[in-house]
N, CA, C and O atoms as CSV, one atom per row, in Angstrom:
chain,resi,resn,atom,element,x,y,z
A,1,MET,N,N,30.478,13.671,13.575
A,1,MET,CA,C,30.762,12.513,12.774
A,1,MET,C,C,29.927,11.315,13.229
A,1,MET,O,O,29.460,10.522,12.412
A,2,ARG,N,N,29.752,11.200,14.535
A,2,ARG,CA,C,28.988,10.079,15.062
A,2,ARG,C,C,27.526,10.158,14.614
A,2,ARG,O,O,26.930,9.139,14.266
A,3,ARG,N,N,26.942,11.369,14.619
A,3,ARG,CA,C,25.561,11.545,14.148
A,3,ARG,C,C,25.437,11.146,12.682
A,3,ARG,O,O,24.457,10.515,12.285
A,4,PHE,N,N,26.425,11.515,11.887
A,4,PHE,CA,C,26.403,11.158,10.468
A,4,PHE,C,C,26.418,9.646,10.303
A,4,PHE,O,O,25.675,9.109,9.482
A,5,LEU,N,N,27.248,8.954,11.068
A,5,LEU,CA,C,27.349,7.500,10.983
A,5,LEU,C,C,26.038,6.841,11.402
A,5,LEU,O,O,25.583,5.900,10.752
A,6,ILE,N,N,25.430,7.326,12.480
A,6,ILE,CA,C,24.142,6.780,12.928
A,6,ILE,C,C,23.074,7.026,11.871
A,6,ILE,O,O,22.267,6.141,11.591
A,7,GLY,N,N,23.061,8.216,11.282
A,7,GLY,CA,C,22.101,8.520,10.218
A,7,GLY,C,C,22.307,7.634,9.003
A,7,GLY,O,O,21.332,7.170,8.412
A,8,ALA,N,N,23.541,7.391,8.621
A,8,ALA,CA,C,23.831,6.558,7.460
A,8,ALA,C,C,23.400,5.114,7.704
A,8,ALA,O,O,22.862,4.467,6.806
A,9,VAL,N,N,23.633,4.608,8.909
A,9,VAL,CA,C,23.222,3.239,9.237
A,9,VAL,C,C,21.699,3.138,9.233
A,9,VAL,O,O,21.145,2.161,8.729
A,10,THR,N,N,21.026,4.129,9.786
A,10,THR,CA,C,19.563,4.139,9.796
A,10,THR,C,C,19.015,4.187,8.375
A,10,THR,O,O,18.088,3.446,8.049
A,11,LEU,N,N,19.569,5.038,7.532
A,11,LEU,CA,C,19.129,5.129,6.143
A,11,LEU,C,C,19.344,3.814,5.410
A,11,LEU,O,O,18.485,3.392,4.635
A,12,ALA,N,N,20.461,3.168,5.639
A,12,ALA,CA,C,20.736,1.878,4.993
A,12,ALA,C,C,19.729,0.824,5.438
A,12,ALA,O,O,19.288,0.007,4.630
A,13,ALA,N,N,19.365,0.837,6.708
A,13,ALA,CA,C,18.384,-0.126,7.208
A,13,ALA,C,C,17.022,0.107,6.575
A,13,ALA,O,O,16.352,-0.847,6.181
A,14,VAL,N,N,16.602,1.367,6.473
A,14,VAL,CA,C,15.318,1.690,5.853
A,14,VAL,C,C,15.320,1.291,4.384
A,14,VAL,O,O,14.339,0.730,3.896
A,15,CYS,N,N,16.392,1.568,3.684
A,15,CYS,CA,C,16.474,1.212,2.263
A,15,CYS,C,C,16.447,-0.296,2.064
A,15,CYS,O,O,15.868,-0.777,1.090
A,16,SER,N,N,17.061,-1.048,2.967
A,16,SER,CA,C,17.038,-2.501,2.822
A,16,SER,C,C,15.644,-3.042,3.048
A,16,SER,O,O,15.262,-4.034,2.427
A,17,LEU,N,N,14.868,-2.408,3.929
A,17,LEU,CA,C,13.486,-2.820,4.118
A,17,LEU,C,C,12.626,-2.422,2.932
A,17,LEU,O,O,11.659,-3.114,2.610
A,18,ALA,N,N,12.957,-1.335,2.288
A,18,ALA,CA,C,12.160,-0.849,1.162
A,18,ALA,C,C,12.369,-1.690,-0.075
A,18,ALA,O,O,11.485,-1.738,-0.930
A,19,GLY,N,N,13.481,-2.343,-0.203
A,19,GLY,CA,C,13.771,-3.128,-1.394
A,19,GLY,C,C,12.704,-4.152,-1.728
A,19,GLY,O,O,12.164,-4.110,-2.833
A,20,PRO,N,N,12.367,-5.086,-0.813
A,20,PRO,CA,C,11.376,-6.093,-1.135
A,20,PRO,C,C,10.000,-5.502,-1.426
A,20,PRO,O,O,9.302,-5.995,-2.312
A,21,ALA,N,N,9.592,-4.456,-0.702
A,21,ALA,CA,C,8.268,-3.878,-0.932
A,21,ALA,C,C,8.179,-3.241,-2.307
A,21,ALA,O,O,7.178,-3.412,-3.002
A,22,SER,N,N,9.212,-2.506,-2.711
A,22,SER,CA,C,9.147,-1.848,-4.000
A,22,SER,C,C,9.349,-2.829,-5.146
A,22,SER,O,O,9.036,-2.513,-6.293
A,23,ALA,N,N,9.867,-4.018,-4.847
A,23,ALA,CA,C,10.069,-5.022,-5.887
A,23,ALA,C,C,8.765,-5.735,-6.226
A,23,ALA,O,O,8.704,-6.476,-7.207
A,24,GLN,N,N,7.719,-5.517,-5.422
A,24,GLN,CA,C,6.444,-6.169,-5.679
A,24,GLN,C,C,5.717,-5.425,-6.803
A,24,GLN,O,O,4.880,-4.559,-6.550
A,25,THR,N,N,6.041,-5.768,-8.009
A,25,THR,CA,C,5.416,-5.083,-9.143
A,25,THR,C,C,4.609,-6.062,-9.987
A,25,THR,O,O,4.416,-5.845,-11.184
A,26,ARG,N,N,4.141,-7.133,-9.364
A,26,ARG,CA,C,3.333,-8.090,-10.107
A,26,ARG,C,C,1.969,-7.478,-10.407
A,26,ARG,O,O,1.447,-6.696,-9.611
A,27,ALA,N,N,1.411,-7.821,-11.516
A,27,ALA,CA,C,0.090,-7.318,-11.880
A,27,ALA,C,C,-0.955,-8.351,-11.469
A,27,ALA,O,O,-0.712,-9.556,-11.536
A,28,VAL,N,N,-2.100,-7.875,-11.049
A,28,VAL,CA,C,-3.223,-8.752,-10.750
A,28,VAL,C,C,-4.351,-8.373,-11.692
A,28,VAL,O,O,-4.411,-7.245,-12.179
A,29,SER,N,N,-5.247,-9.322,-11.948
A,29,SER,CA,C,-6.397,-8.979,-12.772
A,29,SER,C,C,-7.601,-8.836,-11.851
A,29,SER,O,O,-7.743,-9.570,-10.873
A,30,GLY,N,N,-8.447,-7.901,-12.173
A,30,GLY,CA,C,-9.616,-7.623,-11.358
A,30,GLY,C,C,-9.436,-6.352,-10.550
A,30,GLY,O,O,-8.323,-5.840,-10.423
A,31,PRO,N,N,-10.536,-5.844,-10.002
A,31,PRO,CA,C,-10.484,-4.544,-9.325
A,31,PRO,C,C,-10.124,-4.609,-7.843
A,31,PRO,O,O,-10.367,-5.604,-7.160
A,32,VAL,N,N,-9.548,-3.530,-7.383
A,32,VAL,CA,C,-9.404,-3.223,-5.965
A,32,VAL,C,C,-10.241,-1.964,-5.763
A,32,VAL,O,O,-10.019,-0.950,-6.426
A,33,THR,N,N,-11.207,-2.033,-4.842
A,33,THR,CA,C,-12.151,-0.938,-4.645
A,33,THR,C,C,-11.939,-0.308,-3.270
A,33,THR,O,O,-11.745,-1.008,-2.276
A,34,VAL,N,N,-11.981,1.029,-3.231
A,34,VAL,CA,C,-11.780,1.764,-1.982
A,34,VAL,C,C,-12.994,2.648,-1.721
A,34,VAL,O,O,-13.393,3.451,-2.565
A,35,PHE,N,N,-13.576,2.482,-0.524
A,35,PHE,CA,C,-14.662,3.337,-0.054
A,35,PHE,C,C,-14.056,4.398,0.846
A,35,PHE,O,O,-13.278,4.089,1.749
A,36,SER,N,N,-14.420,5.661,0.594
A,36,SER,CA,C,-13.931,6.758,1.431
A,36,SER,C,C,-15.033,7.291,2.328
A,36,SER,O,O,-14.974,7.119,3.546
A,37,THR,N,N,-16.043,7.939,1.743
A,37,THR,CA,C,-17.163,8.483,2.516
A,37,THR,C,C,-18.443,8.289,1.738
A,37,THR,O,O,-18.421,7.945,0.556
A,38,GLU,N,N,-19.556,8.511,2.405
A,38,GLU,CA,C,-20.856,8.401,1.753
A,38,GLU,C,C,-21.074,9.498,0.711
A,38,GLU,O,O,-21.975,9.389,-0.121
A,39,LEU,N,N,-20.277,10.528,0.747
A,39,LEU,CA,C,-20.449,11.657,-0.160
A,39,LEU,C,C,-19.540,11.618,-1.383
A,39,LEU,O,O,-19.604,12.506,-2.234
A,40,THR,N,N,-18.693,10.590,-1.475
A,40,THR,CA,C,-17.777,10.478,-2.611
A,40,THR,C,C,-17.968,9.131,-3.298
A,40,THR,O,O,-18.294,8.140,-2.643
A,41,PRO,N,N,-17.768,9.090,-4.610
A,41,PRO,CA,C,-17.893,7.801,-5.308
A,41,PRO,C,C,-16.759,6.851,-4.922
A,41,PRO,O,O,-15.706,7.280,-4.450
A,42,LEU,N,N,-16.991,5.563,-5.129
A,42,LEU,CA,C,-15.950,4.572,-4.889
A,42,LEU,C,C,-14.775,4.834,-5.814
A,42,LEU,O,O,-14.955,5.293,-6.941
A,43,THR,N,N,-13.572,4.543,-5.337
A,43,THR,CA,C,-12.377,4.615,-6.177
A,43,THR,C,C,-12.053,3.186,-6.584
A,43,THR,O,O,-11.836,2.329,-5.727
A,44,VAL,N,N,-12.020,2.924,-7.885
A,44,VAL,CA,C,-11.782,1.574,-8.389
A,44,VAL,C,C,-10.476,1.553,-9.167
A,44,VAL,O,O,-10.280,2.335,-10.097
A,45,TYR,N,N,-9.587,0.651,-8.776
A,45,TYR,CA,C,-8.312,0.442,-9.465
A,45,TYR,C,C,-8.461,-0.852,-10.267
A,45,TYR,O,O,-8.522,-1.933,-9.682
A,46,GLN,N,N,-8.520,-0.758,-11.581
A,46,GLN,CA,C,-8.670,-1.926,-12.441
A,46,GLN,C,C,-7.311,-2.576,-12.684
A,46,GLN,O,O,-6.401,-1.943,-13.219
A,47,SER,N,N,-7.178,-3.840,-12.290
A,47,SER,CA,C,-5.950,-4.613,-12.488
A,47,SER,C,C,-4.703,-3.812,-12.112
A,47,SER,O,O,-3.844,-3.579,-12.963
A,48,PRO,N,N,-4.591,-3.390,-10.860
A,48,PRO,CA,C,-3.463,-2.551,-10.456
A,48,PRO,C,C,-2.142,-3.320,-10.439
A,48,PRO,O,O,-2.115,-4.542,-10.287
A,49,SER,N,N,-1.067,-2.585,-10.597
A,49,SER,CA,C,0.271,-3.150,-10.447
A,49,SER,C,C,1.156,-2.097,-9.794
A,49,SER,O,O,0.876,-0.902,-9.891
A,50,GLY,N,N,2.210,-2.528,-9.138
A,50,GLY,CA,C,3.118,-1.591,-8.482
A,50,GLY,C,C,2.471,-0.907,-7.297
A,50,GLY,O,O,1.507,-1.416,-6.724
A,51,CYS,N,N,3.003,0.249,-6.930
A,51,CYS,CA,C,2.532,1.012,-5.774
A,51,CYS,C,C,1.462,2.003,-6.218
A,51,CYS,O,O,1.668,2.765,-7.163
A,52,ASN,N,N,0.316,1.991,-5.533
A,52,ASN,CA,C,-0.810,2.866,-5.859
A,52,ASN,C,C,-1.183,3.678,-4.628
A,52,ASN,O,O,-1.379,3.125,-3.546
A,53,ARG,N,N,-1.281,4.978,-4.795
A,53,ARG,CA,C,-1.628,5.873,-3.684
A,53,ARG,C,C,-3.126,5.791,-3.401
A,53,ARG,O,O,-3.936,5.810,-4.328
A,54,LEU,N,N,-3.495,5.700,-2.123
A,54,LEU,CA,C,-4.902,5.664,-1.715
A,54,LEU,C,C,-5.449,7.072,-1.576
A,54,LEU,O,O,-4.691,8.006,-1.316
A,55,PRO,N,N,-6.777,7.243,-1.749
A,55,PRO,CA,C,-7.378,8.546,-1.490
A,55,PRO,C,C,-7.140,8.951,-0.031
A,55,PRO,O,O,-7.025,8.091,0.843
A,56,VAL,N,N,-7.069,10.240,0.225
A,56,VAL,CA,C,-6.791,10.743,1.566
A,56,VAL,C,C,-7.823,10.254,2.577
A,56,VAL,O,O,-7.468,9.931,3.711
A,57,ALA,N,N,-9.086,10.196,2.187
A,57,ALA,CA,C,-10.155,9.811,3.112
A,57,ALA,C,C,-10.494,8.327,3.043
A,57,ALA,O,O,-11.576,7.935,3.480
A,58,ALA,N,N,-9.612,7.494,2.513
A,58,ALA,CA,C,-9.879,6.058,2.379
A,58,ALA,C,C,-10.307,5.469,3.714
A,58,ALA,O,O,-9.739,5.788,4.759
A,59,HIS,N,N,-11.329,4.594,3.665
A,59,HIS,CA,C,-11.871,4.002,4.886
A,59,HIS,C,C,-11.909,2.473,4.818
A,59,HIS,O,O,-11.549,1.803,5.786
A,60,VAL,N,N,-12.343,1.918,3.682
A,60,VAL,CA,C,-12.434,0.470,3.508
A,60,VAL,C,C,-11.864,0.100,2.140
A,60,VAL,O,O,-12.160,0.748,1.136
A,61,LEU,N,N,-11.046,-0.945,2.114
A,61,LEU,CA,C,-10.454,-1.448,0.879
A,61,LEU,C,C,-10.949,-2.874,0.667
A,61,LEU,O,O,-10.900,-3.685,1.591
A,62,THR,N,N,-11.429,-3.194,-0.545
A,62,THR,CA,C,-11.832,-4.563,-0.869
A,62,THR,C,C,-11.005,-5.062,-2.040
A,62,THR,O,O,-10.832,-4.369,-3.043
A,63,ASN,N,N,-10.504,-6.262,-1.896
A,63,ASN,CA,C,-9.663,-6.867,-2.926
A,63,ASN,C,C,-10.489,-7.874,-3.718
A,63,ASN,O,O,-10.717,-8.996,-3.265
A,64,GLN,N,N,-10.929,-7.472,-4.885
A,64,GLN,CA,C,-11.682,-8.348,-5.772
A,64,GLN,C,C,-10.801,-8.822,-6.923
A,64,GLN,O,O,-11.302,-9.286,-7.947
A,65,SER,N,N,-9.486,-8.702,-6.749
A,65,SER,CA,C,-8.550,-9.071,-7.803
A,65,SER,C,C,-8.169,-10.550,-7.682
A,65,SER,O,O,-8.682,-11.265,-6.821
A,66,SER,N,N,-7.277,-10.989,-8.540
A,66,SER,CA,C,-6.869,-12.388,-8.594
A,66,SER,C,C,-5.733,-12.743,-7.642
A,66,SER,O,O,-5.399,-13.919,-7.499
A,67,GLY,N,N,-5.139,-11.759,-6.996
A,67,GLY,CA,C,-4.000,-12.039,-6.124
A,67,GLY,C,C,-4.008,-11.170,-4.885
A,67,GLY,O,O,-4.798,-10.231,-4.786
A,68,PRO,N,N,-3.132,-11.477,-3.935
A,68,PRO,CA,C,-3.072,-10.675,-2.715
A,68,PRO,C,C,-2.532,-9.280,-2.978
A,68,PRO,O,O,-1.733,-9.076,-3.892
A,69,ILE,N,N,-2.966,-8.331,-2.183
A,69,ILE,CA,C,-2.434,-6.967,-2.221
A,69,ILE,C,C,-1.982,-6.614,-0.809
A,69,ILE,O,O,-2.393,-7.255,0.158
A,70,THR,N,N,-1.151,-5.610,-0.696
A,70,THR,CA,C,-0.658,-5.157,0.598
A,70,THR,C,C,-0.892,-3.669,0.713
A,70,THR,O,O,-0.538,-2.917,-0.195
A,71,PHE,N,N,-1.496,-3.216,1.839
A,71,PHE,CA,C,-1.618,-1.769,2.016
A,71,PHE,C,C,-0.652,-1.302,3.087
A,71,PHE,O,O,-0.324,-2.032,4.022
A,72,TYR,N,N,-0.198,-0.047,2.922
A,72,TYR,CA,C,0.878,0.533,3.721
A,72,TYR,C,C,0.433,1.842,4.357
A,72,TYR,O,O,-0.524,2.471,3.905
A,73,GLY,N,N,1.128,2.243,5.399
A,73,GLY,CA,C,0.832,3.488,6.097
A,73,GLY,C,C,1.515,4.698,5.503
A,73,GLY,O,O,1.414,5.794,6.056
A,74,ASP,N,N,2.206,4.528,4.393
A,74,ASP,CA,C,2.885,5.657,3.753
A,74,ASP,C,C,2.523,5.669,2.266
A,74,ASP,O,O,2.066,4.651,1.747
A,75,PRO,N,N,2.712,6.781,1.576
A,75,PRO,CA,C,2.320,6.867,0.170
A,75,PRO,C,C,3.294,6.208,-0.812
A,75,PRO,O,O,3.055,6.233,-2.020
A,76,PHE,N,N,4.389,5.620,-0.314
A,76,PHE,CA,C,5.408,5.074,-1.215
A,76,PHE,C,C,5.599,3.567,-1.076
A,76,PHE,O,O,6.552,3.025,-1.637
A,77,CYS,N,N,4.727,2.875,-0.350
A,77,CYS,CA,C,4.805,1.413,-0.163
A,77,CYS,C,C,6.125,1.003,0.483
A,77,CYS,O,O,6.699,-0.018,0.106
A,78,LEU,N,N,6.616,1.779,1.448
A,78,LEU,CA,C,7.909,1.487,2.064
A,78,LEU,C,C,7.820,0.874,3.456
A,78,LEU,O,O,8.726,0.145,3.860
A,79,THR,N,N,6.762,1.149,4.193
A,79,THR,CA,C,6.654,0.655,5.559
A,79,THR,C,C,6.098,-0.771,5.558
A,79,THR,O,O,5.576,-1.224,4.540
A,80,PRO,N,N,6.203,-1.480,6.682
A,80,PRO,CA,C,5.560,-2.794,6.743
A,80,PRO,C,C,4.068,-2.652,6.473
A,80,PRO,O,O,3.449,-1.672,6.887
A,81,GLY,N,N,3.494,-3.625,5.782
A,81,GLY,CA,C,2.099,-3.516,5.394
A,81,GLY,C,C,1.269,-4.711,5.809
A,81,GLY,O,O,1.787,-5.686,6.355
A,82,LEU,N,N,-0.026,-4.627,5.546
A,82,LEU,CA,C,-0.984,-5.682,5.846
A,82,LEU,C,C,-1.445,-6.302,4.530
A,82,LEU,O,O,-1.854,-5.589,3.614
A,83,VAL,N,N,-1.380,-7.623,4.436
A,83,VAL,CA,C,-1.780,-8.328,3.216
A,83,VAL,C,C,-3.276,-8.595,3.257
A,83,VAL,O,O,-3.810,-9.043,4.272
A,84,VAL,N,N,-3.952,-8.314,2.133
A,84,VAL,CA,C,-5.378,-8.587,1.985
A,84,VAL,C,C,-5.513,-9.598,0.839
A,84,VAL,O,O,-5.153,-9.310,-0.302
A,85,GLN,N,N,-6.028,-10.764,1.158
A,85,GLN,CA,C,-6.163,-11.838,0.170
A,85,GLN,C,C,-7.327,-11.556,-0.784
A,85,GLN,O,O,-8.214,-10.771,-0.449
A,86,PRO,N,N,-7.339,-12.182,-1.964
A,86,PRO,CA,C,-8.459,-12.007,-2.904
A,86,PRO,C,C,-9.785,-12.418,-2.265
A,86,PRO,O,O,-9.861,-13.429,-1.567
A,87,GLY,N,N,-10.816,-11.629,-2.508
A,87,GLY,CA,C,-12.135,-11.908,-1.960
A,87,GLY,C,C,-12.344,-11.380,-0.552
A,87,GLY,O,O,-13.403,-11.600,0.034
A,88,TYR,N,N,-11.364,-10.694,-0.002
A,88,TYR,CA,C,-11.445,-10.138,1.342
A,88,TYR,C,C,-11.297,-8.623,1.303
A,88,TYR,O,O,-10.950,-8.048,0.271
A,89,GLY,N,N,-11.562,-7.988,2.432
A,89,GLY,CA,C,-11.419,-6.546,2.551
A,89,GLY,C,C,-10.837,-6.198,3.896
A,89,GLY,O,O,-10.608,-7.069,4.735
A,90,SER,N,N,-10.600,-4.924,4.092
A,90,SER,CA,C,-10.043,-4.466,5.353
A,90,SER,C,C,-10.381,-3.005,5.567
A,90,SER,O,O,-10.460,-2.221,4.621
A,91,HIS,N,N,-10.579,-2.653,6.828
A,91,HIS,CA,C,-10.646,-1.242,7.164
A,91,HIS,C,C,-9.253,-0.669,6.967
A,91,HIS,O,O,-8.257,-1.324,7.276
A,92,VAL,N,N,-9.184,0.522,6.465
A,92,VAL,CA,C,-7.908,1.187,6.226
A,92,VAL,C,C,-7.742,2.234,7.319
A,92,VAL,O,O,-8.595,3.111,7.459
A,93,PRO,N,N,-6.665,2.165,8.096
A,93,PRO,CA,C,-6.499,3.151,9.171
A,93,PRO,C,C,-6.341,4.564,8.630
A,93,PRO,O,O,-5.844,4.749,7.519
A,94,PRO,N,N,-6.752,5.551,9.394
A,94,PRO,CA,C,-6.587,6.938,8.946
A,94,PRO,C,C,-5.138,7.227,8.578
A,94,PRO,O,O,-4.211,6.903,9.320
A,95,GLY,N,N,-4.972,7.830,7.443
A,95,GLY,CA,C,-3.638,8.178,6.995
A,95,GLY,C,C,-2.925,7.090,6.240
A,95,GLY,O,O,-1.797,7.303,5.793
A,96,ALA,N,N,-3.545,5.903,6.073
A,96,ALA,CA,C,-2.902,4.857,5.266
A,96,ALA,C,C,-2.694,5.442,3.873
A,96,ALA,O,O,-3.590,6.086,3.327
A,97,GLY,N,N,-1.543,5.224,3.315
A,97,GLY,CA,C,-1.222,5.969,2.125
A,97,GLY,C,C,-1.212,5.247,0.809
A,97,GLY,O,O,-1.371,5.890,-0.229
A,98,SER,N,N,-1.029,3.901,0.790
A,98,SER,CA,C,-0.864,3.252,-0.498
A,98,SER,C,C,-1.104,1.755,-0.387
A,98,SER,O,O,-1.218,1.203,0.707
A,99,PHE,N,N,-1.179,1.109,-1.556
A,99,PHE,CA,C,-1.216,-0.347,-1.598
A,99,PHE,C,C,-0.435,-0.810,-2.812
A,99,PHE,O,O,-0.284,-0.074,-3.787
A,100,SER,N,N,0.054,-2.027,-2.744
A,100,SER,CA,C,0.764,-2.599,-3.881
A,100,SER,C,C,0.130,-3.916,-4.263
A,100,SER,O,O,-0.415,-4.634,-3.425
A,101,ALA,N,N,0.210,-4.215,-5.534
A,101,ALA,CA,C,-0.333,-5.471,-6.051
A,101,ALA,C,C,0.797,-6.324,-6.566
A,101,ALA,O,O,0.563,-7.432,-7.049
């Protein structure tokens, strides 16, 4: 019973953290571009909104959109993320899974 209670409290804490991240469904205008490798074309997200999954080999993300975006280490935009302002870019750590606009 104690394990169940600890699990339920942990799940509630994770869900409360996920609420604000998943609520970020604002749309931005302009592209977000992701560079993966020299052997693959750029991945361009035109005016993205909501949570967007990054390519598996993503290496560099550039925000050419009108608003800030946040990239996350999971594919569901649930973990704490790093904000990238318009006109800036960032290296994406291996395994980074998604970004939200």
